[in-house]
N, C-alpha and C positions, 0 to 999 in steps of 0.2 A: 867715337861710335863706329861699330863695325857695319859696313855697308855691302849689300849684295851687288855684284857687278854682272851685268848682262853683256855689254859690248862697249868698246871704247877704241880710241885710236883713229887711224886714217879712214876717210870715207871720201867718195867722189861727189862732186857737185856738177850736175848736168842741167841743160836747158829744160829737160823734162821735169827734173826735181823742182826747179824754180817755178815753172808754170803750174805744176801740180800743187804747190803750196799757195801760190798767189791767186790763181783763177777762181777756185771755190770761194775764198773769202771775198774776192772782188764782187762776185755775183751775190753773195750773202749780204754784203754791205749795201748793195743797191736796193734791197728790199726796204731799207730804212726810209729813204725819201718817198717810196711808194706808200708806205704806211702813213707818212705825214700828209700826203695828198689825199688819202682815203679819209683820215680824220677831219681834214679841212672840208672835204666835199660833204661828209655827213653833217658836220656842224653848219655848213652853209645852207643845207636843206631843211633846217629846223625852223626857219622863218624868223629868227631873232638875231639881229646883227650883234647884240651883246654876247651871245653864245660864241659866235665866231671870234670876236675880239678876245673874249675870256679864254678860249682855247689857245689862241695864239700867245697870249701873255703867259698862261700856265705852261705851255710847251717850252717857251724860252727859259722860264725858271727851272723846269725839270732838266732841260738840256744842260744848263749851267751847273746844276748840282751833280747830276750823274756823270756829266762829261768831265768834271774836275776830279772824279774818283776813278776815272778810266785807268789810273795807274795800277789798279789791281790786275787788270787784264795784261797790261804790258809787262809788269814785273814778274807775274807768274809764267808768262811765255819765256822770258829770258832765263829765269832760274831753272825751269824744267828742261829747257833746251841744253843748258850747260850741264845739268845732271845727266841728261841723256848722253852727251858727249863723253862724260867721264864713265859712263856705264853703270851709274848708281841707281838701281831700281827703287830701293826703299827711300832714297832721298827725293826722288820724283814724287812718290806718294806723300812724303812728309810735306813737301812744298805745297802740294794741292790742299792738304788738310789745313795747313797754316793759313793759306790764302782764303779758303772757304770760311774758316772761323772768323777771320778778320772781316770778310765781306758781310757775314750775317750780323756781326756786332755793329759795324758801321751802319748797315741797313736799319737795324732796330733803333739806333740813336737818331738817324734821320727821321724815322717815323715819329719818334717821340718829340722832336724839336720842330716838326713840320709846321705847327701853327705859328711859331716865331719866324720861320723862314718865309711863310706866306705873307705875314705882315710886312716884313722887310722888303720882300719882292714887290708887293703892291705899292709900297711907298716909293721905291726906286722907279718903278714903271709909271707912276702917277696915273693909275687907271681910274676911270670914272666909276660911279657906284654900280651901274648895270654890268659892266665888264668885270669889275672886281667880284661881284657876287657869283658870276659864272666861273671865274677863275678859282674861287674858293671851293665851289662844289667839286670841280675837276681835280684840283691839286690835292685836296684833303684825301680823296680816294686814291689818287695815283701814288702818293707817297707810302701807302700801305704796302705797295709792292717793292719797297726798298730792299728788304732782305733777299727776295727772289731775284730782283734785277742785278744786284751786286754779286750774288752767288753765280749768276750766269757769266759775269766777268771772269770769275775764278775758273769756271768750267771751260769757257772758251779759251782762256789763256793756257790752261793745261793741255787742251787738245792741240792748240797750235804749237806749243813747245814740243809735243810728241810727234809733230808732223801729220796730225790727223785732221787736215783742213777740210776734207769732204764731210766728215761728221760735224765739224763746226758749221759748214754750210747748211747741212740738214737741220741743225738746231736753230740757226738763224731763220731759216725758211719756216720752220714750225712755229717759232715764237711770233714772228711778224705775220705769218699766214693766219694763225688763230686770231691775232689782234685785228687784222683787216676784216675778216669775216664777221667777228663778233661786234666790231664797230657798227656794221650795218644792221646786224640782228638786234643788239641791245639798244643802239642809239636811235634807229629809225623804226624797225619792225615792231619792237616792243615798247617804243616811245619812251625810252629811258633818257633821252636827251644827252646832255654833256656828262651826266653821271654814268650813263651806259657806255659812253666812249672810254671813260676812265676804268670802268669795270672790265672792259674788254682787254685793256692793257694789263691789268692785274692777272687776269686769267692766262693770257699768253705767256707772261713772265714766269708764272708759277708752274704751268705745265712744262715749259722749257727747262726750268731748273730741276724738277724731279726727273724728267726724261734724261737730261744730261748727266745727272748724278747716277742714275741707274746704269747708263752706258759706261761711265768711267769705273764705277765700282765692280762691274762685271769682269774687268781686266786686272783688278788689284789683288795683290797677295794678302794685304792686310785690310779687310773691309771694316774692321774695328780699328780706328786710328790709335787707340790707347795701347795697342799691342806693338806699336812702332817705337823702337828705342830712340831716345833723343829727339822726340817730336817737338818738345818745347825747349830745346837747347838754347841757351841765352845768346850764343854767338850767331846762330842761324836766325833767330828772331830779330836781333839787332840789324843784321844784314838786310832782312826783308823790310824793316821799318825805314832804314836809311835809304834804300833804293826807292821805296814808295814815296818818301818825303821829297826827294829830289825830283821825281817825275811829277808829283803833285804841284810843286812850285813851278816847274816848267809849264804845266797845263794852265795854271792860274795866269801866268804871264801871257800865254798864247790867247786865252780868253780875253784878257785885258786889252790885247792888241785889237781884237775884233770889236770889242766894246768901244774902244777909242775911235775906230774907223766909223762905227755907226753914229757916235756922238758928233764927230766932226761933220759927217754927212748930213745930219739933221740940221746943222747950221746953214746948209746950202739950200734949204727950203723943202717943203713936203713932197713936191713933184720929183726933185732929184733924189730924195731919200727913198721914195717908192721905186724909182728906176734902179737904184743901187740894190734894193732888196730883191728885185727881179734878177739882176745880174749875179747876185751872190749865189743863186741856184746853180749857175754854170761853174762857179768855183767849187761849190760843195760836191757836185757830181764828179768833177775832176779829182777832188780829194778822195772820194770813195774808191774810185778806180785805182789811184796810186797807193792807197792804204793797203791793198792786197799785196802789192810787191814789197811794201815796207814790212808787212808781216812775214813774208818769205825771207827777207833779209834778217829779221829778228831771229827766226828759227835757225837759219844756216849759220849766222854769226855766233849764236849761243852754242850750237853744237861744236863748231870749230874751236871756240875758246875753251869749252869744257874738255874737248879731246886733245887740246894743245897741238892742233894740226893746222899750221899756217897755210899750206896749199889750198885747203878748203875755204879758208877765210878769203884769200886773195881771189880765187876763182868765183866764189859766191858774190864778192863785191863787184867783180867785172860783169857777171851775167845779170845780176839784179839791176845794176846800173844800165846795162844795155837795154833790158826790157822796160825799165822805167822811162828812159828817154824815148824809146820807140812808142810806147803807149801814150806818153805825154804829147808827143808831136801829133799822133793820130787823133787824140782827143781834141786838141786845139783846132786841127783842120776841120773836124766834124762840127765843132762849136761855131767856127766861122761860117761854114757852109749852111748850117741849119739854124743859126742863131736868130735871124729875123722872124721866121715863122714860130719859133718857140717863144720869143718875146710876145708876139701877137696872141699866142695861146694863153700866156700867163697874165696878161693885162689887156683890157679893152680901152684904156684911157690913152688917147693919141699923144698927149703931151708927155706922158710917162714913156710911151713907146719911142718917141723921138730921141729923148735923152738916152734911153737904153741902147738904141741903134748906134748913137754917136760913140758910146763908150764900150760897145761890145768887143772891139779888138783888145782893149786892156783886160777885160774879163776873160776873153778867149785864150790869151797867152799865159794865164796863171798856171795851167798844168805844166807848161815848159819851165816857167819861172820857179815853180815849187817842187819839181820832181826830185832835184838833188836834196832839198831839205827833207822831204818825206822819206827818201831812201836813207839819208844819214840818221834820221830819228830811229829807224829800224835797226841800223847797225849799232848805234850807241846804246840802245836799249838792250839788244841782244848780247852785247859785250859787257853790259852793266857799267858803262862809263857815264853814270848818271850825273856825277858832279860836273864834268866837262859839258855835258848837254845842257844842264841847268844854267851854268854860267854863260854859255854862248847864246842861249835864248834871251837872257837878260840883256846882253850886249846888242843883240838883234833888235830887241824892243826899243832900246835907246836910239839906235839908228833909224828905226821906223818913226819914232816921235820927232826926231830932228828933220827927217824928210817931210813929214806932215807940216811942220812949222815953216819950212822953206818953200815947199811946192804948192800947197793949197792956196796960200795968198796970191801966188803967181799964176796958177793955172786952174784954180777952182776944182771941179770934180775930176778933171783929168789928172790934176796933181794928187788927188786922193787915191785914184787907182794906180798911178805910177808909184806912189809910196808903198802900196800893198805889194806890188811886184818887186820893189827894192827890198822890202822886208823878207819876202820869200827867198830871193837870191842871196841876200846877206846871211840868212840862216844856213842855207846849204853850204856856202863858201866857208863860213866860220867853223862849221863842224868838219867839213872835208879836210881842211888844212891841218886839223889835229889828228887825223887818222894815222898817218905814218908813224909819228912818235909813240902814240898809244899802242899801236900794233906791235912795234918793236919791243916795247916794254912787256906786253902781255905774252908774247911768244919768245921772250929771251931764254 
């Protein structure tokens, strides 16, 4: 297939480039926990504890489903960045259309099978009848947004691959901003309850998808995808499916690790389980911060691989590594300093607070323990080293399971948090030691 070339070859990686790619998405990702807080606050003011429990269960199910399909965003970023590095304009557009089509198809399938997913989820979560009824109302409406939600993955992945992180930030802010406002309007002011909260999500996702699509198409040469030669070329489609399959397996294993942590934590009693749920907020916030730099690593790595320009790869790895560590240390220090009052805000039960205080240091160092793992995820996705990433995630999971089996019986909840930190460190090290050999091969 003949491909139009815009630019390719050598390019410089600077601190400004790294932060310009990382910071917008870092702030964009931070709107996600704010959205969760708003939904919880609205549900908590409806006067029915079953609604709050139902929303919590439904949110977990939706996060598991959509989180496991986040490979659409990651693979699109990597492939677009590599096409950018090669200077292939039409291939960038082709990658977007393939990803968008795949996103819409998967979204429609999820909407169709959502009743089965709901039944399975309620059985796994063992919800009582009141909470199950609330979950059913929310989940049935929420899953109708599947095509739009997954389309937003493809849109965001394309924008990040092109280095347009600021537009990505604006779209994230638009989607979550609409959702937050309409949660209050539909859920409380219009007395829509939990159905109103779900409708707010659909509206935000749909508006975001159409807005993002309009922005992207305004810069395309081929607004009609059928005019692009080789759009459905077998080799390109197989490459996309192979990459997505590896990242999906990796995501399932990661989700399994956190499910296992929750399951083991539940055996330590409800108070300890509640304290761990509070502390996991610290880990999640740290993850959102570090994900911005992982996205920067994806884009820079993808471009350098596409351009066959090793100096950009090496410098990008150094600079993103430097900023990842610096941000991780700063985040851990802030968590340690402000952790107790944050815990007090998140729970009023003193027994839960006491356990959370005790294990705060282990949760507080997770940004440092995990910064290399998050960074390496970005590098491996950007370079499309998906097989190696998948295999090392499986090895890390086995190490995590062994750590749990050894440390939890010896140290209880401390052993549980120590195992999580070991899992994060192990992921980073196993990936990092593979970089030199894979880099030499790809730049040979």
